[in-house]
TIVO-12621 format. One record per residue: x, y, z of N, C-alpha, C, O in turn; residue in three letters. Coordinates in steps of 0.001 Angstrom, whole numbers, padded with zeros to 6 digits, m for minus. Example, Ala and Ser with C-alpha at 12.3 -4.5 7.8 and 13.67 -1.06 7.14 Angstrom:
<<013190,m005690,007800>,<012300,m004500,007800>,<013200,m003300,007800>,<014236,m003319,008465>,"ala">
<<012850,m002250,007080>,<013670,m001060,007140>,<012900,000030,007870>,<013409,001138,008039>,"ser">
This chain:
<<m026116,012813,m014664>,<m025244,011249,m015311>,<m024484,011971,m015617>,<m023747,012247,m014671>,"met">
<<m024062,012845,m017177>,<m023013,013278,m017515>,<m022050,013930,m016258>,<m020821,013897,m016195>,"ala">
<<m022802,014403,m015487>,<m021451,015234,m014485>,<m020965,014820,m013836>,<m019867,015233,m013464>,"asp">
<<m021827,013288,m013152>,<m021787,012050,m011865>,<m020410,011099,m013231>,<m019309,010860,m012735>,"asp">
<<m020548,010814,m014253>,<m019482,010354,m015260>,<m018464,011253,m015284>,<m017471,010626,m014915>,"thr">
<<m018220,012170,m015472>,<m017147,012943,m015408>,<m016688,012795,m014117>,<m015774,012000,m013895>,"ala">
<<m017150,013395,m013297>,<m016573,013188,m012036>,<m015705,012304,m012025>,<m014482,012386,m011909>,"phe">
<<m016834,010863,m012236>,<m015770,009670,m011772>,<m014569,009208,m012496>,<m013813,008388,m011974>,"val">
<<m014359,009690,m013663>,<m013350,010026,m014938>,<m012298,010386,m013825>,<m011541,009680,m013158>,"ser">
<<m012493,011545,m013861>,<m011703,013025,m013076>,<m011001,011845,m011882>,<m010005,011127,m011967>,"thr">
<<m011853,012001,m010959>,<m011187,010748,m009425>,<m010377,009610,m010137>,<m009326,009381,m009539>,"met">
<<m010585,008797,m011302>,<m010470,007933,m011380>,<m008581,007853,m011890>,<m007748,006969,m011685>,"ala">
<<m008443,009530,m012781>,<m006887,009641,m013373>,<m006561,010121,m012023>,<m006003,009222,m011395>,"ser">
<<m006664,010922,m011516>,<m005966,011086,m009801>,<m005291,010375,m009428>,<m004063,010392,m009351>,"ser">
<<m006661,009017,m008900>,<m005743,007621,m008367>,<m004503,006945,m009463>,<m003297,006702,m009461>,"val">
<<m005352,006869,m010102>,<m004016,006658,m011982>,<m002832,006974,m011658>,<m001897,006185,m011523>,"tyr">
<<m002795,008552,m011466>,<m001701,008598,m011688>,<m000688,008357,m010081>,<000361,007763,m009830>,"asn">
<<m001730,009221,m009214>,<m001003,008945,m007927>,<m000346,007377,m007312>,<000543,007198,m006480>,"gln">
<<m001152,006398,m008067>,<m001042,005362,m007633>,<000269,004607,m008520>,<001272,003964,m008214>,"leu">
<<m000442,005145,m009930>,<001091,004920,m010902>,<002499,005186,m010168>,<003360,004319,m010022>,"arg">
<<002594,006431,m009757>,<003839,006949,m009320>,<004059,006219,m007734>,<005127,006659,m007309>,"glu">
<<003615,005541,m007005>,<003787,004760,m006318>,<004120,003678,m006878>,<005269,003422,m006519>,"glu">
<<003746,002933,m007540>,<004740,001929,m008201>,<005420,001877,m009193>,<005945,000788,m009424>,"leu">
<<005640,002874,m010032>,<006828,002781,m010255>,<008050,003470,m010021>,<008879,003675,m010908>,"leu">
<<008212,003952,m008436>,<009274,003679,m007829>,<009063,002912,m006585>,<009050,003408,m005459>,"his">
<<008848,001279,m006961>,<008504,000871,m006289>,<008538,000829,m004651>,<009324,000262,m003891>,"gly">
<<007625,001475,m004450>,<007051,002107,m002812>,<005616,001169,m001993>,<005129,001215,m000864>,"arg">
<<005337,000430,m003137>,<004525,m000721,m002772>,<004762,m002323,m003145>,<005127,m002652,m004274>,"ile">
<<004530,m003239,m002139>,<005786,m004185,m002661>,<005485,m005589,m003353>,<004723,m006431,m002878>,"glu">
<<006229,m005723,m004605>,<005770,m006299,m005431>,<005209,m007835,m004919>,<005641,m008679,m004134>,"pro">
<<004051,m007728,m005772>,<003959,m009389,m005907>,<002630,m008675,m004250>,<001893,m009317,m003502>,"asp">
<<002767,m007970,m004292>,<001904,m007918,m002697>,<000150,m007620,m003495>,<000281,m007432,m004704>,"ser">
<<m000976,m007571,m003141>,<m002205,m007597,m002840>,<m002628,m006331,m002724>,<m002426,m005802,m001631>,"lys">
<<m003353,m005474,m003860>,<m003816,m004219,m003734>,<m005156,m003807,m003756>,<m005680,m003090,m004609>,"leu">
<<m005574,m004207,m002962>,<m007358,m003748,m002363>,<m008010,m002555,m002543>,<m007528,m001423,m002486>,"arg">
<<m008980,m002839,m002732>,<m009572,m001889,m003263>,<m010245,m000874,m002137>,<m010111,000325,m001893>,"val">
<<m010885,m001744,m001681>,<m010900,m000776,m000045>,<m009271,000321,000181>,<m009113,001536,000062>,"glu">
<<m008271,m000826,000549>,<m007133,000391,001076>,<m006803,001299,000026>,<m005860,002069,000204>,"trp">
<<m007559,001325,m001234>,<m007032,002333,m002288>,<m008250,003485,m002452>,<m008117,004477,m003170>,"ala">
<<m009214,003249,m001826>,<m010578,003904,m001314>,<m010188,004521,000059>,<m010956,005433,000363>,"val">
<<m009513,004356,000692>,<m009190,005268,001836>,<m007999,005787,001680>,<m007765,006879,002196>,"gln">
<<m007034,005129,000958>,<m005837,006532,000839>,<m005972,007339,m000082>,<m005276,008313,000205>,"arg">
<<m006492,007499,m001068>,<m006641,008140,m001821>,<m008472,009310,m001868>,<m009089,010093,m002590>,"phe">
<<m008554,008488,m000287>,<m010068,008836,m000579>,<m010794,009555,m001602>,<m010971,010744,m001865>,"gly">
<<m011113,008581,m002033>,<m012322,008467,m003164>,<m013252,007226,m003341>,<m013349,006537,m002325>,"thr">
<<m013807,006894,m004202>,<m015545,005984,m004065>,<m014267,004908,m004601>,<m013099,005121,m004926>,"gly">
<<m015104,003658,m004518>,<m014751,002342,m005389>,<m014961,002485,m006742>,<m014345,001713,m007477>,"ala">
<<m015820,003442,m007316>,<m015512,002578,m009018>,<m014648,004025,m009552>,<m014871,004008,m010763>,"ser">
<<m014130,004765,m009384>,<m013002,005320,m009489>,<m011506,004518,m009241>,<m010594,004176,m009994>,"pro">
<<m011713,004427,m008032>,<m010231,003166,m007931>,<m010121,002094,m008717>,<m009032,002007,m009285>,"val">
<<m011145,000975,m009004>,<m011665,000186,m009707>,<m011261,000166,m011001>,<m010690,m000712,m011648>,"arg">
<<m011786,001696,m011406>,<m011191,002095,m013234>,<m009415,002240,m013209>,<m008725,001866,m014158>,"glu">
<<m008808,002896,m011850>,<m007590,003208,m012196>,<m007069,001929,m012127>,<m006071,001772,m012830>,"ala">
<<m007516,000759,m011360>,<m006597,m000285,m011125>,<m007067,m001372,m012456>,<m006610,m002502,m012280>,"leu">
<<m007653,m001264,m013366>,<m008157,m002082,m014309>,<m006880,m000998,m015539>,<m006070,m001595,m016247>,"asn">
<<m006985,000591,m015532>,<m005869,001099,m016453>,<m004947,000105,m016223>,<m004707,m000875,m016928>,"arg">
<<m004353,000500,m014975>,<m003032,m000165,m014468>,<m002381,m001855,m014659>,<m001298,m002423,m014800>,"leu">
<<m003312,m002054,m014592>,<m003089,m003467,m015324>,<m002721,m003872,m016932>,<m001793,m004397,m017547>,"ala">
<<m004044,m003292,m017205>,<m003761,m003092,m019315>,<m002406,m002657,m019042>,<m001732,m003467,m019678>,"ser">
<<m001642,m001886,m018493>,<m000198,m001408,m018923>,<001072,m002291,m018381>,<002232,m002114,m018754>,"glu">
<<000697,m003147,m017554>,<001555,m004217,m016691>,<002320,m004001,m015326>,<003258,m004577,m014776>,"gly">
<<001481,m002879,m015006>,<002609,m002765,m013002>,<001238,m003444,m012222>,<001446,m003435,m011008>,"phe">
<<m000521,m004213,m012665>,<m000739,m005166,m011291>,<m001089,m006208,m012369>,<m000859,m006220,m013578>,"leu">
<<m001549,m006846,m011773>,<m001580,m008329,m012232>,<m003403,m009513,m011805>,<m003639,m010304,m010891>,"asp">
<<m004174,m009082,m012876>,<m005661,m008908,m012665>,<m005887,m010434,m012369>,<m006028,m011041,m013430>,"arg">
<<m005990,m011480,m010950>,<m006347,m012357,m011303>,<m007658,m012865,m010459>,<m008222,m012471,m009438>,"arg">
<<m007878,m014017,m011459>,<m009788,m014424,m011365>,<m009859,m014545,m009693>,<m009058,m015074,m008921>,"asp">
<<m010979,m013932,m009460>,<m011554,m014436,m008171>,<m010968,m014186,m007331>,<m011239,m014769,m006281>,"gln">
<<m009830,m013164,m007344>,<m008542,m012453,m006397>,<m007829,m011242,m006163>,<m006948,m010826,m005410>,"arg">
<<m008684,m010759,m007275>,<m008533,m009156,m006691>,<m007230,m009035,m007874>,<m006998,m009814,m008798>,"gly">
<<m006565,m007913,m007530>,<m005363,m007435,m008143>,<m004082,m007186,m007101>,<m004103,m006726,m005959>,"phe">
<<m003189,m007560,m007741>,<m001429,m007655,m007172>,<m000793,m007090,m007754>,<m000902,m007132,m008979>,"phe">
<<m000133,m006545,m007327>,<001379,m005264,m007483>,<002008,m006517,m008648>,<002350,m007587,m008144>,"val">
<<002105,m006395,m009751>,<003330,m007035,m010574>,<004741,m007492,m009480>,<005375,m006888,m008614>,"ala">
<<004799,m008967,m010111>,<006086,m008924,m009436>,<007676,m008371,m009814>,<007774,m007917,m010954>,"pro">
<<008301,m008366,m009398>,<010118,m007908,m009734>,<010651,m009353,m010206>,<011073,m010160,m009377>,"ile">
<<010611,m009604,m011437>,<011703,m011028,m011436>,<012984,m010705,m012300>,<013297,m009745,m013004>,"thr">
<<013437,m011583,m012049>,<014715,m012028,m013417>,<014409,m011989,m014667>,<014728,m011224,m015578>,"leu">
<<013580,m013144,m014587>,<012889,m013495,m016104>,<012951,m012108,m016675>,<013827,m011660,m017415>,"glu">
<<011603,m011337,m016094>,<011063,m010026,m017059>,<012006,m009651,m017115>,<012338,m009457,m018284>,"glu">
<<012902,m009345,m016246>,<013990,m007925,m016353>,<014435,m008198,m018266>,<014342,m007412,m019209>,"leu">
<<014960,m009774,m018205>,<016010,m010122,m019615>,<014739,m009874,m020552>,<014952,m009368,m021654>,"glu">
<<013423,m010201,m020184>,<012132,m010075,m021637>,<012041,m008813,m021602>,<011648,m008461,m022714>,"glu">
<<012195,m007875,m020893>,<011962,m006345,m021186>,<012690,m005572,m021576>,<012366,m004572,m022215>,"leu">
<<014248,m006015,m021145>,<015570,m005563,m022087>,<015727,m006062,m023081>,<016365,m005580,m024016>,"thr">
<<015071,m007314,m023058>,<015240,m007945,m024598>,<014349,m007017,m025912>,<014908,m006561,m026910>,"arg">
<<012553,m006869,m025542>,<011862,m006219,m026391>,<012186,m005294,m026085>,<013355,m005623,m026292>,"thr">
<<012283,m004262,m025724>,<012607,m002766,m025800>,<013993,m002821,m026560>,<014081,m001905,m027378>,"arg">
<<015016,m003585,m026516>,<015726,m003287,m027154>,<015531,m003549,m029436>,<015947,m002939,m030420>,"cys">
<<014669,m004794,m029181>,<013965,m005039,m030288>,<013145,m003466,m031081>,<013267,m003014,m032219>,"trp">
<<012133,m002860,m029614>,<011350,m001763,m030433>,<012456,m000681,m030810>,<012613,m000104,m031886>,"leu">
<<013119,m000574,m029727>,<013954,000665,m030079>,<014416,000842,m031355>,<014040,001733,m032118>,"glu">
<<015609,m000399,m031701>,<015942,m000415,m032961>,<015196,m000295,m034206>,<015691,000068,m035273>,"glu">
<<014332,m000524,m034070>,<013625,000039,m035376>,<012829,001517,m035266>,<012125,001987,m036160>,"arg">
<<013137,002216,m033805>,<012233,003311,m034253>,<013486,004456,m034123>,<013458,005604,m034565>,"ala">
<<014743,003705,m033283>,<015410,004667,m033490>,<016344,004172,m034939>,<017400,004802,m034888>,"leu">
<<016325,003543,m035818>,<017087,003390,m037564>,<015831,004654,m038015>,<016204,005750,m038433>,"arg">
<<013961,004224,m037820>,<013316,005070,m038575>,<013762,006722,m038512>,<014029,007366,m039527>,"glu">
<<013799,007411,m036816>,<014008,008523,m036618>,<015334,009050,m037104>,<015423,010223,m037469>,"ser">
<<016368,008234,m037123>,<017332,008446,m037832>,<017468,009251,m039301>,<017789,010322,m039818>,"ile">
<<016858,007575,m039631>,<016117,007717,m041516>,<015491,008849,m041741>,<015779,009472,m042763>,"leu">
<<014515,009352,m040847>,<013737,010450,m041286>,<013926,011482,m040587>,<013081,012374,m040521>,"his">
<<015642,011536,m039639>,<015939,013081,m039147>,<016066,014648,m040122>,<016616,014790,m041214>,"arg">
<<015290,015783,m039209>,<015604,017031,m039573>,<016485,017561,m038599>,<016955,016996,m037612>,"thr">
<<016726,019271,m039195>,<017839,019753,m038737>,<016816,020232,m037357>,<017365,021009,m036575>,"val">
<<015654,019895,m037088>,<014955,020689,m035965>,<015202,019374,m035209>,<015913,019624,m034236>,"phe">
<<014892,018078,m035281>,<015031,016679,m034473>,<017031,016396,m034027>,<017631,015807,m033129>,"trp">
<<017449,017239,m035299>,<019200,017240,m034435>,<019270,018230,m033461>,<020147,017912,m032658>,"glu">
<<018640,019498,m033108>,<019054,020772,m032122>,<018290,020001,m031034>,<018935,019709,m030026>,"glu">
<<016671,019538,m031124>,<016012,018904,m029882>,<017290,018090,m029084>,<017835,018435,m028036>,"glu">
<<017590,016873,m029946>,<018661,015993,m029443>,<019404,016427,m028609>,<019627,016311,m027404>,"leu">
<<019952,017247,m029936>,<021401,017617,m029083>,<021185,019002,m027876>,<022152,019498,m027299>,"val">
<<020012,019383,m027698>,<020072,020625,m026628>,<019463,019695,m025455>,<019753,020069,m024319>,"leu">
<<018460,018246,m025592>,<018068,017712,m024411>,<019176,016752,m023920>,<018940,016188,m022851>,"ala">
<<020359,016475,m024540>,<021894,015892,m024376>,<022939,016988,m023245>,<023609,016616,m022282>,"leu">
<<022756,018473,m023810>,<023340,019308,m023245>,<022705,019356,m021855>,<023345,019172,m020820>,"his">
<<020962,019705,m021932>,<020865,019537,m020293>,<020655,018812,m019354>,<020549,019131,m018170>,"arg">
<<020518,016889,m020251>,<021397,016303,m019364>,<022122,015802,m018489>,<021979,015133,m017465>,"leu">
<<023245,016419,m019303>,<024717,016481,m018846>,<024812,018213,m017949>,<025951,018392,m017518>,"ser">
<<024019,019182,m017700>,<023875,019820,m016916>,<023403,019779,m015800>,<023280,020720,m015016>,"arg">
<<023105,018680,m015655>,<022031,017771,m014399>,<022427,016688,m013585>,<022299,015534,m013994>,"thr">
<<023073,017040,m012055>,<023202,016110,m011442>,<022861,014772,m010938>,<021951,014710,m010111>,"pro">
<<023626,013364,m011418>,<023053,012692,m011408>,<022069,012247,m009696>,<020885,012116,m009386>,"arg">
<<023241,012162,m009069>,<022658,012650,m006996>,<022568,013256,m006878>,<022808,014252,m007561>,"arg">
<<022082,013118,m005754>,<021013,014565,m005197>,<022030,015196,m004187>,<021925,014605,m003112>,"leu">
<<023191,016406,m004135>,<024139,016326,m003360>,<024043,016354,m001857>,<023185,017055,m001321>,"ala">
<<025147,015395,m000927>,<024601,014596,000171>,<023900,013839,000312>,<023389,013602,001406>,"gly">
<<023605,013109,m000929>,<022709,012379,m000463>,<022959,011055,m001837>,<023265,011235,m003015>,"asp">
<<022783,010226,m001360>,<022552,008993,m002074>,<021852,008716,m003234>,<022265,007909,m004066>,"asp">
<<020626,009449,m003362>,<018909,008989,m003771>,<019392,009944,m005503>,<020123,010882,m005824>,"ala">
<<018620,009151,m006068>,<018352,009915,m007309>,<017964,011202,m007481>,<016931,011495,m006879>,"asn">
<<018622,012305,m008300>,<017796,013197,m008467>,<016664,013073,m009611>,<016780,012583,m010734>,"asn">
<<015453,013703,m008953>,<014106,013465,m009631>,<015051,014514,m011284>,<014969,014060,m012425>,"pro">
<<015361,015048,m011155>,<015789,016091,m011974>,<016062,015295,m013553>,<015460,015238,m014625>,"glu">
<<017221,014794,m013029>,<017921,014161,m013713>,<016762,012884,m014410>,<016672,012579,m015600>,"trp">
<<016177,012458,m013554>,<015412,011291,m014216>,<014593,012311,m015251>,<014860,012026,m016419>,"glu">
<<013809,013253,m015143>,<012893,013531,m015924>,<013836,013750,m017544>,<013417,013454,m018663>,"val">
<<015089,014308,m017215>,<015788,014872,m017735>,<016422,013782,m018922>,<016804,013956,m020079>,"arg">
<<016350,012816,m018211>,<016877,011811,m019091>,<015960,011098,m019586>,<016291,010422,m020560>,"his">
<<014707,011013,m019167>,<013255,009975,m019937>,<013742,010746,m021615>,<013977,010137,m022659>,"arg">
<<013781,012660,m021307>,<013307,013892,m022314>,<014888,012905,m023424>,<014834,012296,m024493>,"ala">
<<015888,013151,m022625>,<016727,012754,m023734>,<016070,011079,m025146>,<015765,011122,m026337>,"phe">
<<016112,010296,m024477>,<015379,008733,m024856>,<014305,008763,m025968>,<014077,008037,m026935>,"his">
<<013609,010116,m025356>,<012166,009996,m025806>,<012828,010907,m027475>,<012803,010598,m028666>,"ser">
<<013208,011760,m026917>,<014198,013210,m028056>,<014318,011991,m029389>,<013595,012057,m030383>,"ala">
<<015481,010784,m029154>,<015871,009961,m029889>,<015218,009605,m030788>,<015557,009813,m031953>,"leu">
<<013542,008653,m030273>,<013404,008375,m031294>,<012138,009054,m031654>,<011107,008397,m031799>,"ile">
<<012164,010093,m031775>,<010484,011555,m031914>,<010839,011643,m033622>,<009923,012364,m034017>,"ser">
<<011463,011382,m034522>,<011507,011486,m035851>,<010368,009925,m036149>,<009557,009649,m037033>,"ala">
<<010679,009461,m035349>,<010358,008107,m035569>,<008315,008797,m036027>,<007555,009652,m035572>,"cys">
<<008266,007411,m037502>,<007144,008037,m038143>,<006044,007020,m037255>,<005175,006528,m037975>,"arg">
<<005993,006754,m036216>,<004827,005695,m036248>,<004657,005963,m034568>,<005526,005530,m033811>,"ser">
<<003191,006885,m033916>,<002933,007003,m033136>,<002891,005249,m032410>,<003958,004711,m032114>,"arg">
<<002164,004854,m032294>,<002395,003011,m031572>,<003617,002909,m031424>,<003686,002795,m030200>,"pro">
<<004635,002867,m031796>,<006041,002891,m032205>,<006118,003253,m030637>,<006105,002601,m029593>,"leu">
<<006213,004773,m031025>,<006928,005510,m030105>,<005890,005272,m028533>,<006395,005658,m027479>,"ile">
<<004733,004750,m028510>,<003661,004494,m027456>,<004072,003388,m026989>,<004262,003375,m025773>,"ala">
<<004299,002327,m027633>,<004949,000962,m026572>,<006158,000891,m026244>,<006533,000035,m025442>,"phe">
<<007297,002094,m027000>,<008744,001995,m026188>,<008412,003142,m025312>,<009242,003377,m024433>,"cys">
<<007367,003903,m025372>,<006973,004437,m024314>,<006785,004072,m022348>,<007231,004492,m021280>,"ser">
<<005789,002993,m022895>,<005566,001785,m022316>,<006274,001085,m021397>,<006076,001059,m020183>,"gln">
<<007297,000389,m022162>,<008541,000054,m022227>,<009465,000247,m021108>,<009707,m000548,m020200>,"leu">
<<010101,001783,m021362>,<010299,003063,m020630>,<010161,002887,m019705>,<011199,002480,m019183>,"ala">
<<008832,003004,m018621>,<008462,003069,m017674>,<008350,002248,m016768>,<008316,002377,m015544>,"asp">
<<008266,000976,m017748>,<008498,m000452,m016522>,<010225,m000807,m016209>,<010666,m001300,m015171>,"arg">
<<010922,m000446,m017281>,<012209,m000744,m016990>,<012751,000589,m015740>,<013813,000491,m015125>,"ala">
<<011742,001812,m015561>,<012489,002283,m014816>,<011847,001786,m013613>,<012623,001923,m012668>,"phe">
<<010859,001318,m013299>,<010550,000493,m012170>,<011646,m000614,m011445>,<011892,m000758,m010247>,"arg">
<<012138,m001248,m012478>,<013262,m002316,m011902>,<014636,m001474,m011169>,<015382,m001769,m010235>,"tyr">
<<014541,m000200,m012164>,<016072,000334,m011758>,<015731,001058,m010714>,<016757,001422,m010141>,"arg">
<<014329,001623,m009946>,<013991,002152,m008756>,<014618,001171,m007744>,<015569,001270,m006968>,"gln">
<<013410,m000182,m008142>,<013506,m001274,m007163>,<015122,m001462,m006656>,<015565,m001211,m005536>,"val">
<<016013,m002093,m008082>,<016630,m001557,m008023>,<018206,m001462,m007818>,<019194,m001662,m008525>,"ala">
<<017887,m000932,m006095>,<018724,000514,m005441>,<020368,m000656,m005143>,<021394,m000233,m004609>,"arg">
<<020247,m001562,m005464>,<021276,m002319,m004453>,<022599,m001852,m005833>,<023750,m001586,m005487>,"ala">
<<022199,m001827,m007243>,<023208,m001982,m008218>,<023365,m000148,m008440>,<024004,000310,m009388>,"gly">
<<022994,000329,m007885>,<022560,001987,m008254>,<024495,002615,m008314>,<024824,003796,m008428>,"ser">
<<025187,001759,m008232>,<026620,002833,m007068>,<027198,002168,m008195>,<028179,002703,m008709>,"gly">
<<026646,000805,m008799>,<028250,000504,m009321>,<029105,001914,m010611>,<028449,002905,m010931>,"ala">
<<030126,001755,m010989>,<030997,002887,m011547>,<030464,002746,m013099>,<030729,001693,m013679>,"pro">
<<029802,003657,m013721>,<029460,003812,m015498>,<029826,004981,m015692>,<029998,005646,m014671>,"arg">
<<030059,005612,m016942>,<030054,006907,m017451>,<028672,007382,m018037>,<028450,007346,m019247>,"asp">
<<027782,007816,m017138>,<026428,007860,m018471>,<026649,008169,m019582>,<026613,007653,m020699>,"glu">
<<027044,009696,m018849>,<027209,011327,m019845>,<028254,010189,m021345>,<027567,009707,m022246>,"leu">
<<029219,010039,m021347>,<029829,008789,m021890>,<028986,008454,m022799>,<028848,009046,m023869>,"thr">
<<028205,007228,m022339>,<026999,006942,m023194>,<025927,006927,m023743>,<025430,006069,m024472>,"glu">
<<025417,008215,m023282>,<024470,008728,m023351>,<025234,009897,m025190>,<024743,010027,m026312>,"his">
<<026387,010387,m024632>,<027257,011193,m025790>,<027745,010000,m026866>,<028534,010552,m027632>,"arg">
<<027629,008903,m027150>,<027772,008644,m027958>,<027232,007756,m028759>,<027866,007162,m029631>,"ala">
<<025712,007566,m028459>,<024642,007560,m028393>,<023833,008761,m029927>,<023582,008484,m031100>,"ile">
<<023617,010404,m028913>,<023768,011528,m029385>,<024308,011587,m030906>,<023588,011709,m031897>,"ala">
<<025867,011465,m030897>,<026561,012156,m032028>,<026411,010767,m032975>,<026467,010873,m034200>,"met">
<<026236,009582,m032386>,<026129,009188,m033667>,<024742,008949,m034690>,<024872,008712,m035891>,"ala">
<<023363,009057,m033983>,<022580,009360,m034647>,<022791,010992,m034933>,<021716,011475,m035287>,"ala">
<<023617,011754,m034894>,<022662,013433,m035469>,<024022,012819,m037005>,<023806,013092,m038185>,"val">
<<025270,012023,m036532>,<026057,012047,m037692>,<025462,010994,m039078>,<025988,010831,m040179>,"asp">
<<023610,010127,m038273>,<023403,009577,m039582>,<024042,007997,m039312>,<023672,007130,m040103>,"gly">
<<024891,007649,m038331>,<025500,006151,m038178>,<024196,005668,m037471>,<023855,005778,m036293>,"asp">
<<023600,005130,m038487>,<022297,004385,m037199>,<023053,003038,m036881>,<022677,002373,m035916>,"ala">
<<024072,002630,m037636>,<024496,001464,m036554>,<024844,001827,m035639>,<024387,001491,m034546>,"asp">
<<025726,002595,m035819>,<026479,003579,m034551>,<025870,003218,m033508>,<026205,002427,m032626>,"gly">
<<024275,004291,m033744>,<023695,004997,m032866>,<022903,003499,m031840>,<022936,003357,m030617>,"ala">
<<022360,002729,m032713>,<021366,000984,m032900>,<022870,000418,m031676>,<022437,000260,m030535>,"val">
<<023489,000303,m031727>,<024576,m000507,m031287>,<024983,m000049,m029788>,<025103,m000897,m028904>,"asp">
<<025250,001722,m029469>,<025867,001793,m028725>,<024200,002372,m027654>,<024266,002912,m026550>,"ala">
<<023322,002153,m028160>,<021874,003060,m027737>,<021660,000626,m026836>,<021166,000443,m025723>,"leu">
<<021984,m000148,m027407>,<021762,m001727,m026941>,<023140,m001605,m025792>,<022760,m001684,m024623>,"met">
<<023835,m001522,m025873>,<024689,m001486,m025180>,<024695,m000662,m023469>,<025328,m000904,m022442>,"arg">
<<023541,000490,m023875>,<023613,001742,m022639>,<022284,000312,m021967>,<022227,m000040,m020789>,"his">
<<021501,m000180,m022965>,<020233,m001073,m022412>,<020935,m002210,m021675>,<020644,m002441,m020502>,"tyr">
<<021608,m002736,m022154>,<022064,m004101,m021778>,<022964,m004285,m020264>,<022829,m005177,m019426>,"val">
<<024312,m002621,m020247>,<024320,m002369,m019175>,<024007,m002144,m018156>,<024602,m002373,m017103>,"leu">
<<022671,m001490,m018397>,<021479,m001124,m017350>,<020723,m002225,m016628>,<020317,m002191,m015466>,"thr">
<<020602,m003213,m017515>,<019544,m004300,m017152>,<020738,m005218,m016427>,<020443,m005829,m015400>,"ser">
<<022017,m005303,m016944>,<022875,m006368,m015690>,<022839,m005934,m014183>,<022693,m006648,m013191>,"asp">
<<023092,m003915,m014312>,<023688,m003502,m012856>,<021721,m004129,m012054>,<021605,m005030,m011222>,"leu">
<<021040,m003665,m012395>,<020024,m004197,m012269>,<019446,m005657,m012247>,<018314,m005883,m011820>,"cys">
<<019958,m006261,m012544>,<020026,m007877,m012214>,<020884,m008221,m010705>,<020586,m008907,m009728>,"arg">
<<022294,m007238,m011117>,<023193,m007053,m010000>,<022617,m006898,m008442>,<022950,m007481,m007410>,"ala">
<<021434,m005686,m008747>,<020853,m005606,m007762>,<019834,m006198,m007408>,<019946,m006520,m006225>,"gly">
<<018962,m006483,m007808>,<018127,m007465,m007482>,<018405,m008765,m007206>,<017500,m009452,m006731>,"leu">
<<020142,m009541,m007534>,<020709,m010590,m006535>,<021058,m010083,m005297>,<020888,m010698,m004244>,"met">
<<021709,m008596,m005423>,<021868,m008377,m003837>,<020806,m008246,m002582>,<021018,m008024,m001390>,"ala">
<<019670,m008453,m003258>,<018561,m007670,m002062>,<018283,m008494,m000698>,<017656,m009553,m000666>,"thr">
<<018606,m008122,m000057>,<018352,m008978,001385>,<016867,m008834,001866>,<016057,m007974,001522>,"thr">
<<016682,m009957,002810>,<015335,m009766,003592>,<014921,m008039,003860>,<014111,m007319,003277>,"pro">
<<015761,m007797,004878>,<015464,m006102,005183>,<015068,m005218,004644>,<014660,m004171,005146>,"asp">
<<015141,m005575,003265>,<014367,m004421,002367>,<013044,m005384,002140>,<012876,m006511,001674>,"gln">
<<012261,m004448,002662>,<011006,m004950,001950>,<010401,m004646,000782>,<009527,m005303,000216>,"pro">
<<011058,m003289,000324>,<010546,m003217,m001018>,<010419,m003737,m002484>,<009698,m003664,m003480>,"thr">
<<011816,m004433,m001899>,<011713,m005711,m003049>,<011869,m006843,m003274>,<012791,m007400,m002678>,"ile">
<<010878,m007781,m004400>,<010135,m009366,m004286>,<011419,m010280,m004367>,<012376,m010202,m005137>,"ala">
<<011194,m011044,m003489>,<012191,m012119,m004291>,<011934,m012482,m005378>,<010836,m013038,m005412>,"arg">
<<012645,m012412,m006710>,<012566,m013135,m007556>,<012407,m014558,m007839>,<013008,m015372,m007138>,"thr">
<<011728,m014901,m008706>,<011417,m016241,m009283>,<011696,m017438,m010020>,<010833,m018309,m010133>,"arg">
């Protein structure tokens, strides 16, 4: 029995990771029904691991669990984008201020290193308009490093969850991805203020960075046309 339970848990984790990746990158149409039978066939596992994975994704906000109707992919809406951005700014302001307050030499070095690695990685793949996956990894590492000295693991975890949901919006709202911006300058301004201990300056730079990203996502969503099936209509 213990072995069966462990097997189901392992398979559930596998389904969760694969399906979460699909949802994060907007490869499954928002607001569409996600049938257990489809997931069983797609991932080659039983219904129990699938349901466990779906419940976990629902608890993180990637799926909606609707009574008597099953699971649906969370919709993409302008209202949620605004709410997400506002909440992310609230939480990360506190996390960043705490991180700067309790900064150490090690934290400063890790932040500068994260910025350097990000600056050395191209945003786009050569000869392609697609995002560079390695840039996304290093971009996330930079923002994680910013708040890593915050002495609240729950707060850091909440910020991480919101970052995932913001990432989903960026992937879906590709139409706004070509808008001009100097992201390296934005990231450098945040990092340098943080390293200098200028909490107000760092917070201001970070908030402007997130609001600009949100504005570009909004423009991308509003420019969406019916022939782009991976983007749902906003409500």
